[in-house]
C-alpha positions as CSV (number, residue, x, y, z in Angstrom):
1,M,19.4,-6.9,-3.9
2,A,20.6,-4.4,-1.3
3,E,24.1,-4.4,0.0
4,R,24.5,-6.6,3.1
5,S,25.5,-3.6,5.2
6,D,22.1,-2.1,4.5
7,R,20.6,-5.0,6.5
8,R,22.7,-4.3,9.6
9,W,21.5,-0.7,9.8
10,R,18.5,0.3,11.9
11,L,15.3,1.3,10.1
12,A,15.8,5.1,10.1
13,T,19.3,4.7,8.7
14,R,18.0,2.3,6.0
15,A,15.4,4.9,5.0
16,V,18.1,7.5,4.4
17,R,21.1,5.4,3.2
18,A,20.1,2.0,1.8
19,G,20.5,1.4,-1.9
20,Q,22.7,4.4,-2.7
21,R,25.8,3.9,-4.9
22,R,27.7,7.1,-5.6
23,T,28.9,7.7,-9.1
24,P,32.5,9.0,-9.8
25,E,31.1,12.5,-9.6
26,G,30.8,12.1,-5.8
27,E,27.2,13.4,-5.5
28,H,25.7,13.5,-2.0
29,S,22.1,13.0,-3.0
30,E,21.1,10.3,-5.5
31,P,21.2,11.5,-9.2
32,I,18.3,11.0,-11.6
33,F,19.2,8.9,-14.6
34,L,16.7,10.4,-17.1
35,T,17.7,8.3,-20.1
36,S,15.8,5.8,-22.2
37,S,18.8,3.5,-22.9
38,F,22.4,2.9,-22.0
39,V,25.5,2.6,-24.2
40,F,27.6,-0.5,-24.4
41,G,31.4,-0.6,-24.8
42,S,31.3,-3.3,-27.4
43,A,29.1,-5.8,-29.2
44,E,30.3,-8.5,-26.9
45,E,29.3,-6.5,-23.8
46,A,25.8,-5.7,-25.3
47,A,25.2,-9.4,-26.0
48,A,26.4,-10.4,-22.5
49,R,24.1,-8.0,-20.8
50,F,21.0,-9.0,-22.9
51,A,21.8,-12.6,-22.2
52,G,22.0,-11.9,-18.4
53,E,25.6,-13.1,-18.4
54,R,27.0,-9.7,-17.2
55,P,25.3,-7.2,-14.9
56,G,24.6,-3.7,-16.2
57,N,22.0,-1.4,-17.5
58,I,20.2,-2.1,-20.8
59,Y,17.0,-0.1,-21.1
60,S,15.1,2.0,-18.6
61,R,11.9,-0.1,-18.9
62,F,13.6,-2.7,-16.7
63,T,17.1,-1.4,-15.7
64,N,17.7,2.1,-14.4
65,P,20.0,3.1,-11.6
66,T,17.5,5.5,-10.0
67,V,14.7,3.0,-10.0
68,R,17.1,0.3,-8.7
69,A,18.1,2.6,-5.8
70,F,14.5,2.9,-4.8
71,E,13.9,-0.8,-5.1
72,E,16.9,-1.7,-2.9
73,R,16.0,0.9,-0.3
74,L,12.4,-0.4,0.0
75,A,13.5,-4.0,0.0
76,A,15.9,-3.2,2.9
77,L,13.0,-1.5,4.8
78,E,10.6,-4.4,4.3
79,G,13.3,-7.1,4.9
80,G,12.8,-8.6,1.5
81,E,15.4,-10.1,-0.9
82,A,14.1,-8.2,-3.9
83,C,11.8,-5.4,-5.0
84,V,10.3,-4.5,-8.4
85,A,9.0,-1.0,-8.8
86,T,6.0,-0.4,-11.0
87,A,4.0,2.5,-12.5
88,S,1.3,2.4,-9.9
89,G,0.1,0.5,-6.9
90,M,-2.5,-1.3,-9.1
91,A,0.3,-2.1,-11.5
92,A,2.1,-3.8,-8.6
93,I,-0.9,-6.0,-7.9
94,L,-1.4,-6.8,-11.6
95,A,2.3,-7.7,-12.1
96,T,2.1,-10.0,-9.0
97,C,-1.0,-11.8,-10.3
98,M,0.2,-12.1,-13.9
99,A,3.6,-13.4,-12.9
100,L,2.4,-15.9,-10.3
101,L,-1.1,-17.1,-11.4
102,R,-2.3,-18.9,-14.5
103,A,-5.7,-20.0,-15.9
104,G,-7.5,-22.3,-13.6
105,D,-5.9,-20.9,-10.4
106,H,-8.0,-19.7,-7.5
107,V,-7.5,-16.6,-5.2
108,V,-9.0,-16.0,-1.8
109,C,-9.2,-12.2,-1.2
110,S,-10.5,-10.1,1.6
111,K,-13.7,-8.2,0.9
112,A,-12.0,-5.2,2.7
113,V,-9.7,-4.1,-0.1
114,F,-9.4,-1.1,-2.4
115,G,-12.3,-1.0,-4.9
116,S,-10.0,-1.3,-7.9
117,T,-8.4,-4.4,-6.5
118,V,-11.8,-6.0,-6.4
119,V,-12.6,-5.0,-10.0
120,L,-9.1,-6.2,-11.2
121,L,-9.7,-9.7,-9.6
122,E,-13.4,-10.3,-10.3
123,T,-13.6,-8.7,-13.8
124,W,-10.2,-8.6,-15.6
125,L,-8.4,-11.6,-14.2
126,A,-11.6,-13.6,-14.4
127,R,-11.4,-13.2,-18.2
128,F,-8.1,-15.2,-18.1
129,G,-9.5,-18.0,-16.1
130,V,-8.5,-16.9,-12.6
131,E,-11.3,-17.3,-10.1
132,T,-11.6,-15.3,-6.9
133,T,-13.5,-15.9,-3.7
134,F,-14.0,-12.8,-1.4
135,V,-14.3,-13.4,2.3
136,P,-14.6,-11.1,5.4
137,L,-11.1,-10.0,6.5
138,T,-11.3,-11.2,10.1
139,D,-13.4,-14.3,9.6
140,Y,-10.7,-16.9,9.7
141,A,-13.2,-19.8,9.3
142,A,-14.4,-18.2,6.1
143,W,-10.8,-18.0,4.8
144,E,-10.2,-21.6,5.5
145,A,-13.5,-22.7,4.0
146,A,-12.8,-20.8,0.8
147,V,-9.5,-22.5,0.1
148,T,-9.6,-25.2,-2.6
149,P,-7.0,-27.5,-4.1
150,R,-6.7,-24.8,-6.9
151,T,-6.0,-21.9,-4.5
152,R,-2.6,-20.3,-5.2
153,M,-2.9,-17.0,-3.4
154,L,-4.4,-15.3,-0.4
155,F,-4.6,-11.5,-0.7
156,L,-5.4,-8.9,1.9
157,E,-4.9,-5.4,3.1
158,T,-4.2,-4.8,6.8
159,P,-5.2,-2.3,8.1
160,S,-7.9,-2.3,5.5
161,N,-9.3,0.4,3.3
162,P,-11.4,2.2,4.5
163,L,-12.5,0.5,7.7
164,T,-9.0,0.0,9.2
165,E,-9.8,-3.6,10.1
166,V,-6.7,-5.6,11.1
167,A,-6.0,-9.2,10.2
168,D,-3.7,-11.6,11.9
169,I,-0.9,-11.9,9.2
170,A,0.9,-14.8,10.9
171,R,-2.3,-16.8,11.2
172,L,-3.2,-16.3,7.5
173,A,0.4,-17.1,6.4
174,E,0.1,-20.4,8.3
175,L,-3.2,-21.2,6.5
176,A,-1.8,-20.3,3.1
177,H,1.4,-22.3,3.5
178,A,-0.6,-25.4,4.8
179,H,-2.3,-25.4,1.4
180,G,0.7,-24.6,-0.8
181,A,-0.5,-21.1,-1.4
182,L,1.2,-17.6,-1.2
183,L,0.2,-14.9,1.2
184,V,0.3,-11.4,-0.4
185,V,-0.2,-8.4,1.9
186,D,-0.9,-4.8,0.8
187,N,1.0,-2.8,3.4
188,V,0.1,0.7,2.1
189,F,-1.6,1.9,5.3
190,A,1.1,0.8,7.8
191,T,4.3,1.0,5.6
192,P,7.4,-0.9,6.8
193,V,7.8,1.6,9.6
194,L,4.8,0.3,11.4
195,Q,4.4,-3.3,10.1
196,R,6.6,-5.8,8.3
197,P,4.5,-8.6,6.9
198,L,7.4,-10.6,5.6
199,A,8.7,-11.0,9.1
200,L,5.2,-12.3,10.1
201,G,5.2,-15.0,7.4
202,A,3.8,-13.3,4.4
203,D,5.4,-14.2,1.0
204,L,5.0,-10.9,-0.8
205,V,4.2,-7.3,0.1
206,V,2.7,-4.8,-2.4
207,H,2.7,-1.0,-2.1
208,S,1.2,2.0,-3.7
209,A,4.2,4.2,-3.4
210,T,1.9,7.1,-4.3
211,K,0.7,7.1,-0.7
212,Y,3.0,7.3,2.4
213,L,6.2,6.3,0.7
214,D,6.0,9.5,-1.3
215,G,4.2,11.4,1.5
216,Q,3.5,14.6,-0.4
217,G,1.1,13.6,-3.1
218,R,3.6,14.2,-6.0
219,C,4.0,11.0,-8.0
220,V,2.2,7.8,-8.8
221,G,4.1,4.5,-8.4
222,G,4.0,1.0,-6.9
223,A,6.2,-1.8,-5.7
224,V,6.3,-5.6,-5.0
225,V,8.7,-6.9,-2.4
226,G,9.6,-10.5,-1.6
227,D,12.1,-13.2,-2.3
228,A,14.6,-13.3,-5.1
229,E,12.9,-16.2,-7.0
230,R,9.3,-15.0,-7.2
231,V,9.9,-11.2,-7.2
232,G,13.5,-11.0,-8.6
233,K,12.8,-13.4,-11.4
234,E,9.0,-14.0,-12.0
235,V,7.6,-10.5,-11.3
236,F,10.7,-8.8,-12.8
237,G,10.3,-11.0,-15.9
238,F,6.7,-9.9,-16.3
239,L,7.7,-6.2,-15.9
240,R,10.6,-6.6,-18.3
241,T,8.2,-7.9,-21.0
242,A,5.0,-6.0,-20.3
243,G,6.5,-2.8,-19.2
244,P,4.3,-1.3,-16.3
245,S,7.5,0.4,-15.2
246,M,8.3,3.2,-12.7
247,S,9.8,6.3,-14.3
248,P,13.3,7.3,-13.1
249,F,12.0,10.7,-12.0
250,N,9.2,9.2,-9.9
251,A,11.7,6.8,-8.3
252,W,13.9,9.8,-7.3
253,V,10.9,11.5,-5.7
254,F,10.1,8.3,-3.8
255,L,13.7,8.0,-2.6
256,K,13.4,11.5,-1.1
257,G,10.1,10.4,0.5
258,L,11.6,7.3,2.1
259,E,14.3,9.4,3.8
260,T,11.6,11.0,6.0
261,L,9.2,8.1,6.2
262,P,10.0,7.0,9.9
263,V,9.6,10.6,11.1
264,R,6.5,11.3,9.2
265,M,4.7,8.0,10.2
266,R,5.3,8.8,13.9
267,A,3.7,12.2,13.4
268,H,0.8,10.8,11.4
269,C,0.1,8.4,14.2
270,E,0.2,11.1,16.8
271,N,-2.2,13.4,15.0
272,A,-4.5,10.5,14.0
273,M,-4.9,9.3,17.5
274,A,-5.8,12.9,18.6
275,V,-8.5,13.1,15.8
276,A,-9.9,9.6,16.6
277,R,-10.2,10.4,20.3
278,W,-11.8,13.7,19.5
279,L,-14.4,12.2,17.2
280,E,-15.5,9.5,19.7
281,G,-18.6,10.7,21.5
282,R,-19.2,13.7,19.2
283,P,-22.9,14.4,18.5
284,G,-23.8,12.9,15.1
285,V,-20.9,10.4,15.0
286,R,-22.2,6.9,15.0
287,R,-18.9,5.1,15.3
288,V,-15.2,5.8,14.9
289,L,-12.8,3.3,13.4
290,Y,-9.1,3.6,14.3
291,P,-6.9,0.7,15.5
292,G,-5.4,2.8,18.2
293,L,-8.8,3.1,20.1
294,A,-9.6,0.6,22.7
295,S,-13.1,0.4,21.1
296,H,-11.6,-0.9,17.8
297,P,-12.5,-4.7,17.4
298,Q,-8.8,-5.6,16.6
299,H,-7.1,-3.1,18.9
300,A,-5.2,-5.8,20.8
301,L,-4.0,-7.5,17.6
302,A,-2.9,-4.1,16.1
303,A,-1.0,-3.3,19.2
304,R,0.8,-6.6,19.0
305,Q,1.4,-6.8,15.2
306,Q,2.2,-3.1,14.5
307,S,4.5,-0.6,16.1
308,G,2.0,2.2,15.6
309,F,-1.6,2.6,14.5
310,G,-1.3,4.7,11.3
311,G,-2.8,7.9,10.0
312,I,-6.2,6.7,8.7
313,V,-9.3,7.4,10.7
314,S,-12.8,6.4,9.4
315,F,-16.0,7.4,11.0
316,E,-19.7,7.0,10.2
317,L,-22.2,9.8,10.5
318,E,-25.8,9.6,11.3
319,G,-27.9,10.8,8.3
320,G,-26.3,8.8,5.6
321,R,-25.0,10.3,2.3
322,E,-26.7,13.6,2.8
323,A,-24.9,14.2,6.1
324,A,-21.6,12.9,4.8
325,W,-21.7,15.2,1.7
326,R,-22.7,18.2,3.8
327,F,-19.7,17.4,6.1
328,V,-17.3,17.2,3.1
329,D,-18.6,20.4,1.5
330,A,-18.4,22.4,4.8
331,T,-14.7,21.8,5.3
332,E,-12.3,24.6,4.4
333,M,-8.7,23.4,5.0
334,V,-8.6,19.7,4.4
335,S,-8.2,18.5,0.9
336,V,-11.2,16.7,-0.6
337,T,-9.4,14.0,-2.6
338,A,-9.3,10.2,-2.7
339,N,-5.6,10.0,-2.2
340,L,-4.1,9.4,1.2
341,G,-0.7,9.3,2.9
342,D,-0.1,13.0,2.3
343,V,1.4,15.6,4.7
344,R,-1.9,17.4,4.0
345,T,-5.0,16.0,5.6
346,T,-7.3,14.5,3.0
347,L,-11.0,13.6,3.2
348,T,-13.2,11.3,1.0
349,H,-16.6,9.6,0.9
350,P,-15.6,6.0,0.0
351,A,-19.1,4.9,-1.2
352,S,-19.1,7.4,-4.0
353,T,-15.3,7.5,-4.8
354,T,-12.8,4.8,-4.0
355,H,-15.5,2.1,-3.8
356,G,-18.0,3.7,-6.1
357,R,-17.6,1.1,-8.8
358,L,-18.7,-1.7,-6.5
359,S,-22.4,-2.7,-6.5
360,P,-24.5,-1.5,-3.5
361,E,-24.6,-5.1,-2.3
362,A,-20.8,-5.5,-2.4
363,R,-20.4,-2.2,-0.6
364,A,-22.8,-3.3,2.1
365,E,-21.1,-6.6,2.5
366,A,-17.8,-4.8,2.9
367,G,-19.3,-2.5,5.6
368,I,-19.0,0.7,3.5
369,G,-22.1,2.6,4.3
370,E,-23.4,5.9,2.8
371,G,-22.5,7.8,6.0
372,L,-18.9,6.6,6.1
373,L,-16.1,9.1,5.7
374,R,-12.3,8.4,5.6
375,V,-9.9,11.1,6.8
376,A,-6.2,10.6,6.2
377,V,-4.8,12.7,8.9
378,G,-1.9,14.9,7.8
379,L,0.8,16.8,9.5
380,E,-0.9,20.2,10.0
381,D,-1.3,21.5,13.5
382,V,-3.9,19.1,15.0
383,E,-6.0,22.0,16.4
384,D,-6.5,23.3,12.9
385,I,-7.5,19.9,11.7
386,L,-10.0,19.5,14.5
387,A,-11.4,23.0,13.9
388,D,-12.0,22.1,10.2
389,L,-13.6,18.8,11.1
390,E,-15.9,20.6,13.5
391,R,-17.2,22.7,10.6
392,G,-18.1,19.5,8.9
393,L,-19.8,18.1,11.9
394,E,-21.9,21.2,12.4
395,A,-23.1,21.0,8.8
396,A,-23.8,17.3,9.0
397,R,-25.9,17.7,12.1
398,R,-28.2,20.1,10.1
399,A,-28.9,17.2,7.7
């Protein structure tokens, strides 16, 4: 758990300072503890640490100072009591489910989640007796109707991937708690800079640190943030045993990413708004999906729930897959990759990449058409971004 002084600092200060404990060497930047294990001063000390009777490092699978610094900093940013860092964002979701669910439990999950999240729930967890019902993200009657006496968890992304739909976190938290269930929010698109689900009533927050928390597309990692009991004991207990752990080097990279997160997120928001406004009304563009636009169905909710609208803009082209692929192939500067949250603008065709493992029917139900493209707007000069997107539009119109 972070030092109490961390919680008194404002967000930008937490991003730079929280979680750091200098060694006797007096380093200014956090060190990397690249070690598999730690040495004990005596047999008695070793026994006490393994028994949990004395604090201290044991083995880097579950105790490492660099990883702990990242965990404490992210917990301070999200306003959580505890954080557990994992090897990837999907490992964070897996650890959450394995720690807090058991055979016979039921999950209600939004249809508007990352494709791998859907596969994890409906394929792999189903093998262990966990049933999942998928509902439209913003259909609150469907959420309520899906809850059963066996429901233990409600899971969602907001804003969603890739349609940037926005759900009312406080409303879903109230529903979950009325039925004795937990609300888990994937906060990867907004980050704690723009949205703090725990303050809105959510019980746990999960992250793919690979995205904005890193910010430069360097390392893969994830995290779970929440209360000391569920996260600090249950999720940590699963991680200690099963070992989907974050490496110390990756944790150090993420620490450096968190230092600039508030500044970067403001810049992402500014560029994304410019791109979204530019796309609206362009020939060949059927619709533009960005919470910052007045045309977005949940614009008012996003303005109330978030302090910024994020860096993800999705748009649908006339001409389906052929037009979308022509668009992608015609760009020269943007990176054609499924990752997001990078300082470099990235572009992907969700129906054939991030959500390609879903059936055509499932993609249609989730609103992911063949003409949909997702652009994660980076920090290049916005005029250069727009010029490259114009190349794509010209090629798409020829389709």
